[in-house]
MARGUKOL-653124 format. One line per 2 residues: number of its first residue (from 1); for each residue y, x, z of C-alpha. Coordinates in Angstrom, 1 decimal, always signed. Layout:
! residues N
NUM	Y:X:Z | ... .
! end
This chain:
! residues 387
1	-22.3:+2.4:+27.2 | -21.8:-0.4:+24.0 .
3	-18.5:-0.8:+23.4 | -16.8:-4.0:+23.1 .
5	-15.6:-4.5:+19.1 | -11.6:-4.9:+18.9 .
7	-9.8:-7.5:+17.2 | -10.9:-7.8:+13.1 .
9	-8.2:-5.5:+10.8 | -5.3:-7.2:+9.6 .
11	-3.7:-4.9:+6.7 | -0.3:-6.0:+6.3 .
13	+1.2:-3.1:+4.6 | +0.6:-4.1:+1.3 .
15	+4.4:-2.1:+0.5 | +3.2:+0.9:+1.2 .
17	-0.7:+0.7:-0.6 | -2.3:-2.3:-1.1 .
19	-5.9:-3.0:+0.7 | -8.6:-4.6:+0.1 .
21	-8.9:-4.2:-3.4 | -10.3:-6.4:-6.0 .
23	-14.0:-6.1:-6.4 | -14.2:-4.9:-10.0 .
25	-11.1:-2.5:-10.0 | -14.0:-1.1:-7.3 .
27	-16.4:-1.3:-10.1 | -14.8:-0.2:-12.8 .
29	-13.0:+3.2:-10.6 | -17.0:+4.2:-9.8 .
31	-18.6:+3.6:-12.9 | -15.8:+6.4:-14.3 .
33	-16.7:+8.2:-11.2 | -20.2:+8.2:-11.9 .
35	-21.4:+6.9:-15.0 | -18.6:+9.1:-16.8 .
37	-17.7:+12.2:-14.6 | -15.8:+14.3:-17.3 .
39	-12.2:+15.6:-18.3 | -10.7:+13.0:-20.3 .
41	-10.1:+14.2:-24.5 | -11.6:+17.8:-23.0 .
43	-15.4:+17.4:-25.6 | -16.5:+15.6:-28.0 .
45	-19.5:+14.5:-26.5 | -20.0:+11.1:-26.1 .
47	-18.6:+11.0:-22.1 | -15.9:+12.9:-23.4 .
49	-14.8:+10.2:-26.2 | -15.1:+7.1:-23.9 .
51	-12.9:+8.6:-21.1 | -10.4:+9.5:-23.7 .
53	-10.4:+5.9:-24.7 | -10.0:+4.6:-21.0 .
55	-6.9:+6.7:-20.6 | -5.3:+5.6:-23.8 .
57	-6.6:+1.5:-22.8 | -4.5:+2.2:-19.5 .
59	-1.4:+3.1:-21.2 | -1.7:+0.1:-22.8 .
61	-2.2:-2.1:-20.1 | +1.1:-0.6:-18.4 .
63	+2.7:-1.4:-22.2 | +1.6:-5.0:-21.3 .
65	+3.3:-4.7:-17.7 | +6.5:-3.3:-18.9 .
67	+6.8:-6.2:-21.7 | +5.2:-5.0:-24.4 .
69	+6.8:-1.4:-25.3 | +5.2:+1.2:-27.6 .
71	+2.1:+2.5:-25.5 | +3.2:+6.0:-27.1 .
73	+6.1:+6.0:-24.4 | +4.2:+5.5:-21.8 .
75	+3.4:+9.0:-20.0 | +0.6:+8.5:-16.3 .
77	+1.6:+10.7:-13.9 | -0.5:+10.8:-10.8 .
79	+2.1:+9.5:-9.0 | +5.2:+8.2:-9.1 .
81	+7.5:+10.6:-6.9 | +5.8:+12.6:-9.7 .
83	+7.2:+10.9:-12.4 | +10.7:+10.4:-11.3 .
85	+11.2:+14.0:-10.5 | +10.0:+14.3:-14.0 .
87	+13.3:+12.0:-14.7 | +15.2:+13.2:-12.8 .
89	+15.5:+16.4:-13.2 | +14.5:+16.7:-17.1 .
91	+17.5:+14.4:-18.0 | +20.8:+16.3:-16.2 .
93	+22.1:+18.9:-16.6 | +24.7:+21.3:-14.7 .
95	+27.7:+19.6:-13.8 | +26.4:+15.8:-14.7 .
97	+27.5:+13.1:-11.5 | +24.7:+11.1:-11.0 .
99	+24.8:+7.6:-9.3 | +22.4:+6.0:-6.6 .
101	+22.1:+3.5:-3.9 | +21.8:+3.5:+0.0 .
103	+18.8:+1.0:-1.0 | +16.9:+3.5:-2.9 .
105	+13.5:+5.5:-1.9 | +13.3:+9.2:-1.0 .
107	+11.2:+10.1:-4.3 | +14.7:+9.2:-6.2 .
109	+17.1:+10.3:-2.9 | +15.9:+13.4:-2.6 .
111	+15.1:+15.3:-5.9 | +19.0:+13.9:-6.6 .
113	+19.9:+15.6:-2.9 | +18.2:+18.9:-4.0 .
115	+20.0:+19.3:-7.6 | +23.4:+18.4:-5.5 .
117	+22.8:+20.8:-3.0 | +22.4:+23.7:-5.5 .
119	+25.3:+23.0:-7.1 | +23.5:+21.5:-10.0 .
121	+25.2:+18.0:-10.4 | +27.4:+15.9:-8.5 .
123	+26.1:+12.9:-6.4 | +27.4:+9.7:-5.7 .
125	+25.4:+7.1:-2.8 | +26.4:+3.5:-3.3 .
127	+26.6:+1.4:+0.0 | +24.2:-1.4:+0.0 .
129	+25.0:-4.6:+2.8 | +23.4:-5.9:+6.0 .
131	+20.1:-6.5:+4.1 | +20.0:-3.6:+1.3 .
133	+21.4:-5.9:-1.5 | +24.1:-3.5:-3.5 .
135	+27.1:-4.7:-5.3 | +27.3:-3.7:-9.2 .
137	+31.1:-3.5:-8.9 | +30.7:-0.4:-6.6 .
139	+28.6:+1.2:-8.9 | +31.3:+0.3:-11.4 .
141	+33.9:+2.0:-9.5 | +32.1:+4.8:-8.5 .
143	+31.6:+5.9:-12.2 | +32.9:+9.0:-13.1 .
145	+33.6:+10.8:-17.4 | +31.0:+13.1:-16.7 .
147	+28.4:+10.4:-14.8 | +25.2:+10.9:-16.6 .
149	+22.5:+8.8:-14.8 | +22.4:+6.0:-12.4 .
151	+19.7:+5.8:-10.4 | +18.2:+2.6:-8.8 .
153	+15.4:+1.5:-6.7 | +15.2:-2.0:-8.1 .
155	+13.4:-3.1:-4.9 | +14.3:-2.3:-1.3 .
157	+11.2:-0.7:+0.5 | +12.3:-1.6:+3.7 .
159	+13.9:-5.4:+3.0 | +12.4:-6.6:-0.3 .
161	+16.0:-7.0:-1.6 | +16.3:-7.5:-5.2 .
163	+18.4:-5.9:-7.0 | +20.7:-7.2:-10.1 .
165	+19.1:-4.8:-12.4 | +20.0:-6.4:-15.9 .
167	+23.5:-6.1:-14.4 | +23.3:-2.9:-13.0 .
169	+21.7:-1.8:-16.3 | +25.0:-3.6:-18.7 .
171	+27.0:-1.5:-16.3 | +25.8:+1.8:-17.7 .
173	+25.3:+1.0:-21.1 | +28.8:+0.2:-21.7 .
175	+29.5:+3.4:-20.5 | +27.2:+5.1:-22.3 .
177	+24.9:+6.1:-19.2 | +21.4:+6.1:-18.5 .
179	+19.0:+3.8:-15.7 | +16.6:+5.3:-14.1 .
181	+14.8:+2.5:-12.3 | +12.0:+2.8:-9.8 .
183	+9.9:+0.0:-9.7 | +7.3:+0.8:-7.2 .
185	+8.3:-2.3:-5.4 | +8.1:-4.9:-8.0 .
187	+5.5:-3.5:-10.8 | +3.1:-6.7:-10.1 .
189	+6.1:-8.9:-8.2 | +7.9:-9.4:-10.7 .
191	+7.9:-9.2:-14.7 | +9.5:-6.2:-16.3 .
193	+10.8:-6.7:-19.5 | +11.7:-2.5:-19.5 .
195	+14.3:-2.8:-22.3 | +16.8:-5.1:-20.9 .
197	+16.3:-3.9:-17.3 | +16.6:+0.4:-18.0 .
199	+16.0:+3.2:-19.9 | +13.4:+5.0:-17.8 .
201	+10.4:+3.0:-15.6 | +8.4:+4.5:-13.3 .
203	+5.7:+2.6:-11.2 | +2.7:+3.1:-9.0 .
205	-0.5:+1.8:-9.9 | -1.8:+1.3:-6.3 .
207	+0.9:-0.4:-4.4 | +1.4:-4.3:-5.4 .
209	-1.3:-4.2:-8.9 | -4.2:-3.4:-6.8 .
211	-5.2:-0.5:-8.4 | -6.1:+3.1:-6.9 .
213	-4.7:+5.8:-6.3 | -3.8:+8.6:-8.7 .
215	-2.2:+7.1:-11.4 | +1.3:+5.6:-12.1 .
217	+3.6:+5.1:-14.9 | +7.0:+6.5:-16.9 .
219	+8.2:+5.2:-19.8 | +11.5:+6.1:-21.9 .
221	+12.9:+4.1:-24.5 | +12.8:+6.4:-27.8 .
223	+15.8:+8.6:-27.5 | +15.1:+9.4:-24.1 .
225	+13.5:+12.7:-23.7 | +13.6:+14.5:-20.4 .
227	+12.1:+18.3:-20.7 | +8.7:+18.3:-19.0 .
229	+9.1:+19.7:-15.7 | +5.2:+20.6:-15.5 .
231	+3.7:+23.0:-18.4 | -0.2:+23.4:-18.9 .
233	-3.3:+22.3:-20.8 | -3.2:+19.1:-22.1 .
235	-5.8:+19.0:-24.3 | -4.2:+19.0:-28.0 .
237	-2.6:+22.2:-29.8 | -4.7:+24.5:-27.0 .
239	-3.8:+27.6:-29.3 | -0.4:+27.8:-28.6 .
241	+1.9:+28.3:-25.8 | +4.3:+25.7:-26.9 .
243	+3.6:+21.8:-25.1 | +3.1:+19.1:-27.5 .
245	+5.5:+17.1:-28.7 | +4.1:+13.7:-28.6 .
247	+5.8:+12.1:-25.5 | +2.5:+11.4:-22.9 .
249	+1.2:+14.7:-23.6 | +4.8:+16.2:-23.2 .
251	+4.4:+14.9:-19.6 | +0.5:+14.8:-18.7 .
253	-0.1:+18.7:-17.9 | -3.6:+19.2:-16.4 .
255	-6.6:+16.9:-15.8 | -5.9:+13.2:-16.1 .
257	-7.8:+11.6:-12.9 | -10.1:+9.1:-15.0 .
259	-11.4:+6.6:-12.3 | -7.5:+5.9:-10.8 .
261	-7.2:+5.1:-15.0 | -9.9:+3.0:-15.3 .
263	-9.1:+1.1:-12.4 | -5.7:+0.4:-13.7 .
265	-7.5:-1.1:-16.6 | -9.4:-3.3:-14.2 .
267	-6.5:-4.1:-12.1 | -3.8:-5.3:-15.0 .
269	-7.1:-7.7:-16.5 | -7.9:-8.9:-13.1 .
271	-4.1:-10.5:-12.6 | -4.7:-11.5:-16.3 .
273	-7.6:-13.5:-15.8 | -5.4:-15.1:-12.6 .
275	-2.5:-17.8:-12.8 | +1.4:-16.9:-13.3 .
277	+1.7:-18.3:-9.7 | -0.8:-16.1:-8.0 .
279	+0.2:-13.0:-10.4 | +4.0:-13.5:-9.0 .
281	+2.9:-12.6:-6.0 | +3.6:-16.5:-4.7 .
283	+1.2:-16.5:-2.5 | +2.1:-13.2:-0.6 .
285	+6.3:-14.5:-0.7 | +5.1:-17.8:+1.0 .
287	+3.8:-15.6:+3.6 | +6.4:-13.6:+4.6 .
289	+8.4:-16.8:+4.8 | +6.7:-18.5:+7.3 .
291	+6.3:-14.4:+9.4 | +10.6:-14.8:+8.8 .
293	+10.7:-18.6:+10.0 | +8.4:-17.7:+13.0 .
295	+9.9:-14.6:+14.1 | +13.6:-16.0:+13.7 .
297	+12.1:-18.3:+16.7 | +11.7:-15.6:+19.1 .
299	+14.7:-14.7:+21.7 | +15.3:-11.0:+21.4 .
301	+13.7:-10.2:+17.9 | +16.1:-9.1:+15.0 .
303	+15.5:-10.0:+11.1 | +16.4:-7.3:+8.6 .
305	+15.1:-9.1:+5.6 | +16.4:-10.2:+2.6 .
307	+15.3:-14.2:+2.4 | +14.2:-14.1:-1.7 .
309	+12.9:-10.8:-1.7 | +9.9:-9.5:-2.1 .
311	+7.2:-10.9:+0.1 | +8.3:-8.0:+3.0 .
313	+9.8:-8.6:+6.6 | +11.4:-6.1:+8.8 .
315	+12.6:-6.8:+12.1 | +12.7:-4.9:+15.7 .
317	+12.2:-6.4:+19.0 | +14.9:-5.8:+21.8 .
319	+13.5:-3.4:+24.1 | +11.0:-1.7:+22.5 .
321	+10.9:+1.4:+19.8 | +9.6:+0.1:+16.0 .
323	+6.7:+2.5:+17.1 | +5.6:+0.2:+20.5 .
325	+5.9:-2.6:+18.4 | +3.6:-1.5:+15.8 .
327	+0.8:-0.3:+18.1 | +0.8:-3.2:+20.4 .
329	-0.1:-5.4:+17.2 | -3.0:-3.1:+16.0 .
331	-4.5:-3.3:+19.8 | -3.7:-6.7:+20.7 .
333	-4.3:-8.5:+17.5 | -5.6:-5.9:+14.3 .
335	-2.6:-6.6:+12.8 | -1.6:-3.1:+10.9 .
337	+1.8:-2.9:+9.9 | +4.3:+0.4:+9.4 .
339	+6.9:+1.4:+11.8 | +9.9:+3.5:+11.3 .
341	+12.0:+4.3:+8.6 | +9.7:+3.8:+5.4 .
343	+11.3:+7.0:+3.6 | +13.9:+5.6:+3.4 .
345	+16.8:+7.9:+4.4 | +20.1:+6.0:+4.0 .
347	+19.6:+2.5:+4.6 | +18.9:+1.9:+7.7 .
349	+22.7:+2.5:+8.7 | +23.9:+0.1:+6.8 .
351	+20.9:-2.4:+8.1 | +22.1:-1.3:+11.8 .
353	+18.7:+0.3:+12.5 | +18.9:+3.6:+13.7 .
355	+15.7:+3.1:+15.4 | +14.0:+2.0:+11.7 .
357	+12.5:-1.2:+11.5 | +9.2:-2.7:+11.7 .
359	+7.7:-3.5:+8.4 | +4.9:-6.1:+7.8 .
361	+4.2:-7.2:+3.8 | +1.7:-9.1:+2.7 .
363	-0.7:-9.6:-0.9 | -2.8:-11.5:-2.2 .
365	-6.0:-11.1:+0.0 | -3.9:-12.1:+3.4 .
367	-3.6:-15.2:+5.2 | -2.2:-16.9:+7.4 .
369	-4.2:-16.4:+10.2 | -1.9:-13.0:+9.8 .
371	+0.9:-14.1:+9.7 | +0.0:-16.4:+13.0 .
373	-1.9:-12.8:+14.5 | +1.7:-11.7:+13.8 .
375	+4.1:-13.7:+15.4 | +2.2:-14.6:+18.5 .
377	+1.5:-10.6:+19.2 | +5.2:-10.1:+18.6 .
379	+6.2:-13.7:+20.8 | +4.1:-12.5:+23.7 .
381	+5.5:-8.8:+23.2 | +9.5:-10.8:+23.6 .
383	+8.3:-11.8:+26.8 | +7.2:-9.6:+28.4 .
385	+10.6:-7.4:+27.6 | +12.7:-5.9:+30.8 .
387	+15.7:-8.6:+31.4 .
! end
């Protein structure tokens, strides 16, 4: 028996990871994996030398994305989560006080909570409002004499709310504190002038930048030197048991993901071959605005999305759990979204969403048909809810 085909795939979960990737990105990834296929910097033969060049070009690509910072102050851990752990655990000392926000991702909140539970640091989580916005004054009021670190997500991955990173950085700098900025949701969407925004910036390549998994950026300004979290081989100074002194090598123990780095280089070139409007994800924002407008007109739907934020729309449908809505969207219309708490443990009590939300997010390859299918399916689901 032939099974009839389902609805076309409509991927609307770009905030988790981007799909599809541009053909140029996939081609670069495949070439690095199939034609080079070596450990970068671990040999003097042609492919190893070329691979080492790919790694350095990826470092320069991140430098351009961060406003032209020194590429030698950029390390490339395989994930942003690891980069954030390096920054947090490598900069705090016993007895330090650290400020975070309720709008932050678990990639920062969990390592901080782990340190706090062990009595190594004190931790304050400042609240956010009903759309995930953090008041900089709340950060200032939470500052203590022993506050060393301020950790903040540049934008909420649940609501898309963008924080006042410059204002927040100013508060910390006036008090001789350090700012760690989680730019997971803004790299590739907003311009990142690193020197003006933070002392440390961490971002992954696989989200809005449209690159593959396996490459991320850890940038620290000159003078900010986290202790290495992971120690091991780097391909440099292999005759000593000490880690190399250069910033990148100290934080890149192990073999780099060559194919992922090549994909990041191609993705950065792809963005810069497009117009500024496309590069800033203006098309995705228009789709998100249309989605918000369509959902707002449906009785029983509650939006928890920032109006002027990222191309992210979170919502709930009365009488349905978020997972039920997500399942119905895929089965009925092929629309793939995320449901639940989105790895953000603290924000939901401030949003009033104890069961989590349904989250749709739109990138440069989404279409108005994706939005229409989502809105029409939710409208049909809401109309069938018990009265």
